[in-house]
All heavy atoms as an XYZ file, in Angstrom:
720
protein
N     -11.885     -7.549     17.390
C     -11.401     -6.426     16.715
C     -10.681     -6.799     15.443
O     -10.798     -6.244     14.404
C     -10.470     -5.560     17.548
C      -9.864     -4.407     16.784
S      -8.753     -3.408     17.728
C      -7.333     -4.389     17.594
N      -9.894     -7.870     15.482
C      -9.050     -8.335     14.403
C      -9.925     -8.763     13.274
O      -9.510     -8.712     12.110
C      -8.099     -9.381     14.854
N     -11.119     -9.369     13.583
C     -12.003     -9.796     12.489
C     -12.575     -8.653     11.701
O     -12.949     -8.842     10.535
C     -13.077    -10.662     13.152
C     -12.502    -11.922     13.756
O     -11.475    -12.355     13.290
O     -13.156    -12.447     14.656
N     -12.729     -7.495     12.291
C     -13.404     -6.384     11.582
C     -12.430     -5.734     10.602
O     -12.910     -5.206      9.599
C     -13.806     -5.355     12.633
C     -14.982     -5.829     13.416
C     -15.480     -4.757     14.370
N     -15.812     -3.530     13.630
C     -15.951     -2.375     14.203
N     -15.749     -2.228     15.488
N     -16.283     -1.311     13.437
N     -11.198     -5.747     10.835
C     -10.177     -5.034      9.918
C      -9.144     -5.982      9.467
O      -7.921     -5.838      9.684
C      -9.513     -3.896     10.714
C     -10.480     -2.953     11.375
C     -10.738     -2.965     12.716
C     -11.208     -2.083     10.580
C     -11.617     -2.020     13.316
C     -12.129     -1.157     11.183
C     -12.296     -1.178     12.523
N      -9.571     -6.957      8.655
C      -8.609     -7.888      8.148
C      -7.756     -7.268      7.054
O      -8.226     -6.483      6.264
C      -9.462     -9.094      7.478
C     -10.166    -10.032      8.374
C     -10.953    -11.008      7.658
C      -9.260    -10.642      9.313
N      -6.454     -7.573      7.174
C      -5.522     -6.929      6.126
C      -5.830     -7.650      4.779
O      -6.261     -8.773      4.709
C      -4.157     -7.342      6.629
C      -4.383     -8.490      7.503
C      -5.735     -8.372      8.069
N      -5.554     -6.942      3.708
C      -5.793     -7.480      2.351
C      -4.678     -8.477      2.128
O      -3.608     -8.455      2.773
C      -5.663     -6.296      1.428
C      -4.960     -5.258      2.168
C      -5.276     -5.541      3.690
N      -4.931     -9.403      1.181
C      -3.840    -10.466      0.945
C      -2.672     -9.835      0.232
O      -2.817     -8.859     -0.588
C      -4.590    -11.458     -0.024
C      -5.629    -10.659     -0.604
C      -6.086     -9.649      0.379
N      -1.483    -10.350      0.556
C      -0.320     -9.951     -0.160
C      -0.258    -10.542     -1.525
O      -0.321    -11.770     -1.661
C       0.923    -10.440      0.611
C       1.305     -9.644      1.826
S       1.793     -7.922      1.533
C       3.344     -8.222      0.758
N      -0.222     -9.723     -2.543
C      -0.266    -10.219     -3.903
C       1.161    -10.366     -4.493
O       1.336    -11.106     -5.426
C      -1.056     -9.273     -4.746
C      -2.520     -9.266     -4.400
C      -3.331     -8.323     -5.287
C      -4.779     -8.388     -4.775
N      -5.610     -7.411     -5.464
N       2.089     -9.646     -3.975
C       3.514     -9.758     -4.400
C       4.294    -10.675     -3.459
O       4.217    -10.480     -2.258
C       4.125     -8.433     -4.468
N       4.973    -11.580     -3.970
C       5.812    -12.527     -3.150
C       7.169    -11.835     -2.822
O       7.475    -10.824     -3.405
C       6.032    -13.823     -3.936
O       6.809    -13.594     -5.083
C       4.740    -14.504     -4.271
N       7.829    -12.434     -1.870
C       9.065    -11.953     -1.462
C      10.067    -11.996     -2.647
O      10.904    -11.044     -2.825
C       9.618    -12.809     -0.232
C      10.835    -12.284      0.305
C      10.603    -10.978      1.115
O       9.512    -10.731      1.642
N      11.554    -10.129      1.208
N      10.001    -13.078     -3.438
C      10.913    -13.157     -4.619
C      10.607    -12.064     -5.676
O      11.545    -11.539     -6.224
C      10.738    -14.542     -5.182
C      11.242    -15.678     -4.366
C      10.289    -16.027     -3.298
O       9.094    -15.833     -3.399
O      10.799    -16.665     -2.292
N       9.318    -11.704     -5.901
C       9.022    -10.701     -6.816
C       9.469     -9.327     -6.336
O       9.989     -8.524     -7.127
C       7.447    -10.600     -7.021
C       6.907    -11.802     -7.772
C       5.391    -11.742     -7.773
O       4.786    -11.254     -6.913
N       4.829    -12.275     -8.898
N       9.366     -9.126     -5.037
C       9.847     -7.816     -4.437
C      11.360     -7.791     -4.530
O      11.909     -6.666     -4.804
C       9.325     -7.605     -3.115
C       7.834     -7.434     -2.997
S       7.217     -6.983     -1.362
C       7.064     -8.584     -0.632
N      12.101     -8.871     -4.279
C      13.487     -8.904     -4.351
C      13.936     -8.681     -5.836
O      14.909     -7.836     -6.072
C      14.043    -10.236     -3.868
C      13.982    -10.329     -2.331
O      13.868     -9.251     -1.663
O      13.973    -11.435     -1.840
N      13.300     -9.288     -6.799
C      13.653     -9.161     -8.129
C      13.414     -7.683     -8.655
O      14.172     -7.202     -9.516
C      12.839    -10.133     -9.055
N      12.403     -7.064     -8.115
C      12.064     -5.665     -8.595
C      12.847     -4.626     -7.776
O      12.640     -3.395     -7.976
C      10.601     -5.467     -8.482
N      13.662     -5.072     -6.821
C      14.445     -4.167     -5.942
C      13.457     -3.149     -5.213
O      13.735     -1.967     -5.188
C      15.476     -3.449     -6.744
C      16.603     -4.280     -7.226
O      16.853     -5.286     -6.486
O      17.138     -4.041     -8.262
N      12.439     -3.664     -4.674
C      11.514     -2.790     -3.925
C      12.138     -2.508     -2.513
O      12.532     -3.384     -1.791
C      10.135     -3.552     -3.684
C       9.187     -2.726     -2.843
C       9.521     -3.905     -5.006
N      12.264     -1.170     -2.195
C      12.768     -0.841     -0.853
C      11.962     -1.428      0.257
O      10.746     -1.644      0.108
C      12.738      0.672     -0.887
C      12.696      1.074     -2.338
C      11.985     -0.048     -2.953
N      12.591     -1.686      1.309
C      11.894     -2.332      2.431
C      10.690     -1.517      2.992
O       9.718     -2.116      3.435
C      12.850     -2.659      3.634
C      13.816     -3.715      3.248
C      15.142     -3.512      3.125
C      13.314     -5.032      3.121
C      15.987     -4.512      2.811
C      14.166     -6.080      2.772
C      15.519     -5.782      2.679
O      16.330     -6.804      2.301
N      10.834     -0.197      2.955
C       9.695      0.596      3.425
C       8.507      0.623      2.529
O       7.427      1.176      2.857
C      10.100      1.983      3.884
C      10.766      2.783      2.774
N      12.087      2.566      2.395
C      10.285      3.609      1.926
C      12.375      3.351      1.382
N      11.326      4.017      1.073
N       8.557      0.086      1.331
C       7.442     -0.024      0.341
C       6.917     -1.413      0.294
O       6.026     -1.724     -0.454
C       7.885      0.387     -0.974
C       8.129      1.851     -1.180
C       9.402      2.300     -1.702
C       7.218      2.767     -0.786
C       9.635      3.638     -1.905
C       7.522      4.153     -0.975
C       8.638      4.539     -1.518
O       8.887      5.873     -1.652
N       7.431     -2.357      1.097
C       6.952     -3.752      1.073
C       5.803     -3.928      1.951
O       5.916     -4.487      3.116
C       8.145     -4.683      1.440
C       9.219     -4.648      0.425
C      10.328     -5.612      0.720
N      11.418     -5.481     -0.214
C      12.188     -6.451     -0.561
N      12.130     -7.594      0.095
N      13.191     -6.293     -1.504
N       4.658     -3.520      1.466
C       3.456     -3.663      2.243
C       2.397     -4.302      1.332
O       2.683     -4.989      0.310
C       2.967     -2.304      2.865
C       2.797     -1.271      1.719
O       2.968     -1.574      0.596
O       2.494     -0.159      2.150
N       1.072     -4.089      1.666
C      -0.010     -4.746      0.911
C      -0.160     -4.173     -0.482
O      -0.909     -4.713     -1.290
C      -1.312     -4.631      1.672
C      -1.235     -5.329      3.033
C      -1.173     -4.637      4.238
C      -1.131     -6.712      3.001
C      -1.112     -5.303      5.433
C      -1.047     -7.441      4.253
C      -0.995     -6.667      5.431
O      -0.879     -7.348      6.602
N       0.488     -2.978     -0.729
C       0.403     -2.384     -2.029
C       1.689     -2.491     -2.875
O       1.884     -1.770     -3.870
C       0.181     -0.883     -1.858
S      -1.388     -0.532     -0.920
N       2.571     -3.468     -2.538
C       3.765     -3.583     -3.224
C       3.621     -4.095     -4.667
O       4.378     -3.642     -5.499
C       4.663     -4.594     -2.407
N       2.578     -4.773     -4.894
C       2.332     -5.199     -6.317
C       2.054     -3.980     -7.178
O       2.470     -4.008     -8.388
C       1.198     -6.239     -6.412
C      -0.047     -5.759     -5.964
N      -0.443     -5.543     -4.638
C      -1.204     -5.384     -6.643
C      -1.599     -5.086     -4.531
N      -2.143     -5.035     -5.746
N       1.417     -3.006     -6.713
C       1.141     -1.737     -7.439
C       2.377     -0.942     -7.559
O       2.564     -0.292     -8.594
C      -0.039     -1.024     -6.829
C      -1.340     -1.699     -6.854
S      -2.652     -0.683     -6.344
C      -4.027     -1.666     -6.688
N       3.229     -0.942     -6.513
C       4.484     -0.260     -6.608
C       5.393     -0.859     -7.772
O       6.061     -0.121     -8.473
C       5.194     -0.236     -5.269
C       6.495      0.443     -5.354
C       6.603      1.843     -5.255
C       7.725     -0.275     -5.424
C       7.845      2.496     -5.305
C       8.955      0.368     -5.461
C       9.020      1.754     -5.426
O      10.209      2.366     -5.494
N       5.349     -2.151     -7.843
C       6.168     -2.817     -8.824
C       5.681     -2.437    -10.230
O       6.517     -2.164    -11.088
C       6.114     -4.316     -8.638
C       6.823     -4.775     -7.334
C       6.755     -5.133     -9.835
C       6.635     -6.191     -6.936
N       4.371     -2.389    -10.387
C       3.842     -1.958    -11.707
C       4.225     -0.530    -12.052
O       4.577     -0.149    -13.193
C       2.293     -2.108    -11.741
C       1.779     -3.528    -11.656
O       2.650     -4.379    -11.902
O       0.618     -3.731    -11.367
N       4.100      0.340    -10.980
C       4.500      1.778    -11.199
C       5.942      1.933    -11.567
O       6.322      2.618    -12.488
C       4.044      2.596     -9.953
C       4.650      3.978    -10.009
C       4.319      4.852    -10.988
C       5.623      4.336     -9.092
C       4.806      6.145    -10.946
C       6.141      5.622     -9.039
C       5.760      6.477     -9.994
O       6.334      7.730     -9.951
N       6.776      1.189    -10.849
C       8.223      1.314    -11.040
C       8.633      0.743    -12.419
O       9.419      1.364    -13.166
C       8.994      0.459     -9.963
C      10.465      0.604    -10.065
C      11.198     -0.098     -8.925
C      12.634      0.004     -9.049
N      13.344     -0.733     -8.055
N       7.992     -0.322    -12.823
C       8.268     -0.840    -14.227
C       7.792      0.112    -15.227
O       8.593      0.254    -16.216
C       7.503     -2.184    -14.327
C       7.698     -2.876    -15.678
C       6.996     -4.163    -15.781
O       6.668     -4.822    -14.800
O       6.612     -4.564    -16.895
N       6.657      0.678    -15.081
C       6.169      1.705    -16.073
C       7.130      2.864    -16.157
O       7.462      3.333    -17.193
C       4.807      2.148    -15.696
S       4.133      3.399    -16.798
N       7.569      3.289    -14.970
C       8.484      4.434    -14.867
C       9.834      4.201    -15.589
O      10.400      5.034    -16.263
C       8.659      4.819    -13.431
C       9.448      6.112    -13.336
C       9.504      6.472    -11.862
N      10.332      7.727    -11.730
C      10.679      8.286    -10.618
N      10.111      7.840     -9.507
N      11.506      9.342    -10.629
N      10.351      2.963    -15.397
C      11.635      2.642    -15.963
C      11.540      2.460    -17.548
O      12.492      2.657    -18.286
C      12.162      1.390    -15.366
C      12.636      1.598    -13.879
C      13.034      0.241    -13.332
C      13.768      2.540    -13.767
N      10.382      2.043    -18.022
C      10.281      1.726    -19.480
C       9.702      2.919    -20.303
O       9.709      2.885    -21.448
C       9.299      0.504    -19.677
O       8.049      0.757    -19.158
C       9.906     -0.737    -19.084
N       9.261      3.979    -19.601
C       8.582      4.986    -20.343
C       9.530      6.137    -20.781
O       9.136      7.035    -21.469
C       7.397      5.649    -19.491
O       6.424      4.682    -19.235
N      10.658      6.141    -20.258
C      11.633      7.283    -20.668
C      11.336      8.545    -20.002
O      10.873      8.614    -18.788
N      11.480      9.684    -20.686
C      11.322     11.001    -20.089
C       9.837     11.387    -19.904
O       9.551     12.307    -19.199
C      11.911     12.045    -21.068
C      13.511     11.979    -20.921
C      14.250     11.540    -22.051
C      14.142     12.236    -19.800
C      15.575     11.492    -21.988
C      15.563     12.154    -19.701
C      16.269     11.776    -20.851
N       8.937     10.683    -20.592
C       7.481     11.061    -20.422
C       6.786     10.145    -19.461
O       5.583      9.963    -19.509
C       6.825     10.977    -21.818
O       6.940      9.648    -22.248
N       7.543      9.704    -18.468
C       6.958      8.760    -17.380
C       5.879      9.456    -16.627
O       4.957      8.775    -16.152
C       7.981      8.150    -16.560
C       8.695      9.138    -15.662
C       9.844      9.711    -15.875
C       8.262      9.484    -14.399
N      10.184     10.516    -14.894
C       9.262     10.408    -13.850
C       7.228      9.162    -13.498
C       9.147     10.983    -12.597
C       7.156      9.747    -12.239
C       8.137     10.692    -11.838
N       5.931     10.722    -16.423
C       4.942     11.459    -15.583
C       3.554     11.347    -16.152
O       2.569     11.217    -15.412
C       5.292     12.877    -15.384
C       6.467     13.099    -14.440
C       6.499     14.523    -13.980
N       7.678     14.789    -13.190
C       7.686     14.661    -11.887
N       6.623     14.362    -11.256
N       8.811     14.906    -11.175
N       3.442     11.442    -17.520
C       2.112     11.341    -18.129
C       1.736      9.909    -18.486
O       0.579      9.568    -18.271
C       2.129     12.199    -19.353
O       3.141     11.791    -20.244
C       2.253     13.620    -19.089
N       2.721      9.137    -18.795
C       2.327      7.729    -19.202
C       2.047      6.831    -17.954
O       1.336      5.906    -18.100
C       3.522      7.054    -19.932
C       3.669      7.662    -21.340
C       4.720      6.984    -22.124
C       4.827      7.637    -23.504
N       5.978      6.953    -24.262
N       2.621      7.128    -16.833
C       2.470      6.283    -15.573
C       1.531      6.952    -14.593
O       1.484      6.515    -13.413
C       3.811      6.037    -14.996
S       4.940      5.223    -16.149
N       0.684      7.928    -14.936
C      -0.163      8.552    -14.016
C      -1.217      7.608    -13.487
O      -1.471      7.656    -12.232
C      -0.862      9.784    -14.698
N      -1.727      6.712    -14.288
C      -2.671      5.772    -13.799
C      -2.036      4.834    -12.721
O      -2.697      4.554    -11.721
C      -3.257      4.925    -14.889
C      -4.210      3.869    -14.495
N      -5.447      4.137    -13.991
C      -4.135      2.527    -14.448
C      -6.092      3.064    -13.620
N      -5.309      1.987    -13.878
N      -0.912      4.342    -13.003
C      -0.269      3.438    -12.062
C       0.004      4.069    -10.722
O      -0.088      3.563     -9.658
C       1.037      2.863    -12.668
C       0.820      1.779    -13.702
C       0.567      2.344    -15.106
O       0.481      3.605    -15.249
O       0.334      1.565    -16.011
N       0.469      5.358    -10.820
C       0.819      6.153     -9.648
C      -0.440      6.431     -8.871
O      -0.498      6.264     -7.546
C       1.494      7.433    -10.010
C       1.834      8.384     -8.836
C       2.741      7.684     -7.813
C       2.415      9.688     -9.359
N      -1.600      6.727     -9.547
C      -2.810      6.971     -8.791
C      -3.308      5.714     -8.150
O      -3.820      5.782     -7.004
C      -3.824      7.502     -9.835
C      -5.238      7.728     -9.172
N      -5.436      8.787     -8.284
C      -6.349      7.040     -9.351
C      -6.701      8.697     -7.914
N      -7.297      7.715     -8.567
N      -3.278      4.542     -8.792
C      -3.700      3.296     -8.249
C      -2.874      2.964     -7.031
O      -3.397      2.495     -5.947
C      -3.612      2.219     -9.261
N      -1.590      3.235     -7.061
C      -0.715      2.884     -5.888
C      -1.036      3.798     -4.713
O      -1.131      3.351     -3.595
C       0.773      3.059     -6.287
C       1.703      2.974     -5.144
C       1.909      1.738     -4.442
C       2.378      4.073     -4.710
C       2.777      1.679     -3.405
C       3.256      4.025     -3.614
C       3.401      2.770     -2.966
O       4.274      2.709     -1.882
N      -1.186      5.090     -4.996
C      -1.512      6.065     -3.964
C      -2.889      5.752     -3.329
O      -3.030      5.907     -2.194
C      -1.506      7.515     -4.491
C      -0.053      8.000     -4.700
O       0.867      7.523     -4.006
N       0.131      8.875     -5.562
N      -3.838      5.311     -4.106
C      -5.189      4.969     -3.686
C      -5.061      3.794     -2.676
O      -5.685      3.743     -1.657
C      -6.126      4.740     -4.766
C      -7.519      4.432     -4.342
C      -8.475      4.266     -5.518
C      -9.869      4.072     -5.086
N     -10.757      3.834     -6.145
N      -4.258      2.795     -3.137
C      -4.074      1.592     -2.307
C      -3.407      1.990     -0.950
O      -3.829      1.512      0.086
C      -3.276      0.546     -3.032
S      -2.938     -0.919     -2.118
N      -2.358      2.825     -1.041
C      -1.755      3.264      0.246
C      -2.723      4.069      1.140
O      -2.688      3.898      2.369
C      -0.528      4.210     -0.124
C       0.596      3.371     -0.636
C       1.299      2.509      0.499
O       1.354      2.918      1.669
O       1.822      1.443      0.160
N      -3.597      4.822      0.565
C      -4.501      5.594      1.374
C      -5.553      4.668      2.033
O      -5.839      4.823      3.209
C      -5.270      6.624      0.509
C      -6.288      7.465      1.226
C      -5.883      8.353      2.235
C      -7.646      7.304      0.938
C      -6.773      9.063      2.943
C      -8.548      8.073      1.689
C      -8.187      8.966      2.643
O      -9.079      9.650      3.323
N      -6.060      3.642      1.327
C      -6.985      2.699      1.911
C      -6.321      1.942      3.072
O      -6.899      1.697      4.082
C      -7.493      1.725      0.814
C      -8.506      2.375     -0.130
C      -8.740      1.535     -1.318
C      -9.585      0.326     -0.924
N      -9.969     -0.481     -2.138
N      -5.020      1.600      2.905
C      -4.262      0.914      4.009
C      -4.122      1.825      5.160
O      -4.154      1.378      6.316
C      -2.922      0.449      3.459
C      -2.028     -0.215      4.503
C      -2.674     -1.474      5.089
O      -3.597     -2.077      4.562
O      -2.178     -1.797      6.225
N      -3.868      3.135      4.904
C      -3.740      4.085      5.991
C      -5.041      4.193      6.809
O      -5.050      4.223      7.993
C      -3.400      5.464      5.401
C      -3.391      6.594      6.343
C      -2.477      6.775      7.410
C      -4.492      7.481      6.330
C      -2.568      7.754      8.324
C      -4.557      8.557      7.231
C      -3.661      8.681      8.203
N      -6.160      4.260      6.027
C      -7.438      4.371      6.712
C      -7.757      3.089      7.534
O      -8.300      3.180      8.618
C      -8.540      4.576      5.610
C      -8.592      5.986      5.144
C      -9.617      6.244      4.038
C     -10.895      5.551      4.297
N     -11.968      5.910      3.225
N      -7.329      1.940      7.112
C      -7.532      0.748      7.832
C      -6.678      0.730      9.173
O      -7.214      0.411     10.227
C      -7.112     -0.478      7.046
C      -7.364     -1.801      7.676
C      -6.827     -2.989      6.797
N      -5.414     -3.125      6.908
C      -4.769     -3.684      7.894
N      -5.468     -4.309      8.843
N      -3.444     -3.808      7.848
N      -5.462      1.276      9.038
C      -4.669      1.299     10.226
C      -5.194      2.391     11.285
O      -5.103      2.170     12.517
C      -3.208      1.658      9.844
C      -2.450      0.560      9.208
C      -0.979      0.792      9.134
N      -0.617      2.080      8.713
C      -0.285      2.418      7.489
N      -0.301      1.566      6.519
N       0.074      3.700      7.173
N      -5.702      3.460     10.782
C      -6.315      4.444     11.656
C      -7.556      3.893     12.328
O      -7.700      4.118     13.487
C      -6.695      5.811     10.823
C      -7.503      6.641     11.664
C      -5.362      6.464     10.428
N      -8.401      3.130     11.612
C      -9.562      2.548     12.197
C      -9.188      1.524     13.272
O      -9.788      1.482     14.337
C     -10.413      1.820     11.130
N      -8.101      0.759     13.074
C      -7.638     -0.142     14.113
C      -7.124      0.608     15.294
O      -7.422      0.237     16.496
C      -6.486     -0.972     13.587
C      -7.034     -2.003     12.484
C      -5.837     -1.787     14.635
C      -6.029     -2.799     11.696
N      -6.429      1.752     15.126
C      -5.897      2.504     16.288
C      -7.077      3.163     17.042
O      -7.014      3.155     18.306
C      -4.989      3.613     15.760
N      -8.083      3.636     16.353
C      -9.253      4.232     17.072
C     -10.030      3.116     17.827
O     -10.363      3.323     18.976
C     -10.144      4.962     16.088
C      -9.462      6.182     15.564
C     -11.560      5.256     16.672
C     -10.234      6.819     14.365
N     -10.200      1.971     17.213
C     -10.788      0.870     17.929
C     -10.020      0.471     19.225
O     -10.640      0.222     20.254
C     -10.993     -0.326     16.980
C     -11.789     -1.442     17.518
C     -13.227     -1.084     17.538
O     -13.690     -0.232     16.894
O     -13.936     -1.745     18.380
N      -8.724      0.455     19.085
C      -7.871      0.096     20.168
C      -8.028      1.163     21.335
O      -8.065      0.775     22.484
C      -6.473     -0.081     19.740
C      -5.452     -0.540     20.755
C      -5.737     -1.935     21.352
O      -6.333     -2.754     20.613
O      -5.338     -2.241     22.469
N      -8.045      2.389     20.909
C      -8.133      3.403     21.983
C      -9.524      3.409     22.681
O      -9.612      3.579     23.802
C      -7.971      4.820     21.315
C      -6.593      5.102     20.981
C      -6.416      6.510     20.410
C      -4.950      6.777     20.068
N      -4.737      8.148     19.476
N     -10.552      3.092     21.907
C     -11.946      2.964     22.464
C     -11.917      1.746     23.421
O     -12.504      1.778     24.509
C     -13.008      2.713     21.398
C     -13.280      3.997     20.733
C     -14.474      3.801     19.840
N     -14.856      5.046     19.159
C     -15.117      5.157     17.849
N     -15.240      4.076     17.159
N     -15.339      6.283     17.335
N     -11.292      0.631     23.058
C     -11.235     -0.546     23.879
C     -10.495     -0.287     25.187
O     -10.902     -0.753     26.227
C     -10.561     -1.738     23.181
C     -10.597     -3.008     23.858
C      -9.832     -4.164     23.135
N      -8.422     -3.829     23.137
C      -7.525     -4.054     24.115
N      -7.943     -4.410     25.249
N      -6.222     -3.807     23.975
N      -9.476      0.479     25.189
C      -8.677      0.961     26.319
C      -9.406      1.985     27.147
O      -8.942      2.253     28.298
C      -7.310      1.390     26.019
C      -6.445      0.244     25.458
C      -5.093      0.809     25.191
N      -4.238     -0.180     24.607
C      -2.985      0.055     24.283
N      -2.413      1.173     24.430
N      -2.281     -0.955     23.760
N     -10.404      2.636     26.601
C     -11.113      3.737     27.302
C     -10.409      5.063     27.226
O     -10.700      5.905     28.028
N      -9.535      5.225     26.252
C      -8.808      6.439     26.108
C      -9.670      7.559     25.370
O      -9.464      8.759     25.530
C      -7.509      6.270     25.283
C      -6.496      5.317     26.062
C      -5.332      5.119     25.174
C      -6.105      5.912     27.457
N     -10.680      7.081     24.585
C     -11.599      8.012     23.921
C     -12.960      7.465     24.185
O     -13.162      6.276     24.353
C     -11.248      8.199     22.445
C     -11.298      6.862     21.694
C      -9.940      8.876     22.189
C     -11.197      7.002     20.187
N     -13.901      8.341     24.104
C     -15.329      7.957     24.335
C     -15.880      7.157     23.132
O     -15.470      7.412     21.993
C     -16.166      9.201     24.589
N     -16.758      6.238     23.441
C     -17.340      5.402     22.401
C     -18.391      6.137     21.606
O     -18.804      6.940     21.276
C     -17.876      4.157     22.939
């Protein structure tokens, strides 16, 4: 099962996340995109909503893909245990 749903590589290091003050609940496989979004938001001023839309969309898409991976792992585990039909 673990071979089918390999996690993506971590692109942001612990030092990069510490330097960018990334909250602990955002330190996942999409942290590098969160850092880009946060940097854009801090440098764009009052118009960050329009200027950082691409970064926000990319981050949300990454989080959604990670959510789908975790759901697939949970379904596979339930099938393995016999809790749901195959």
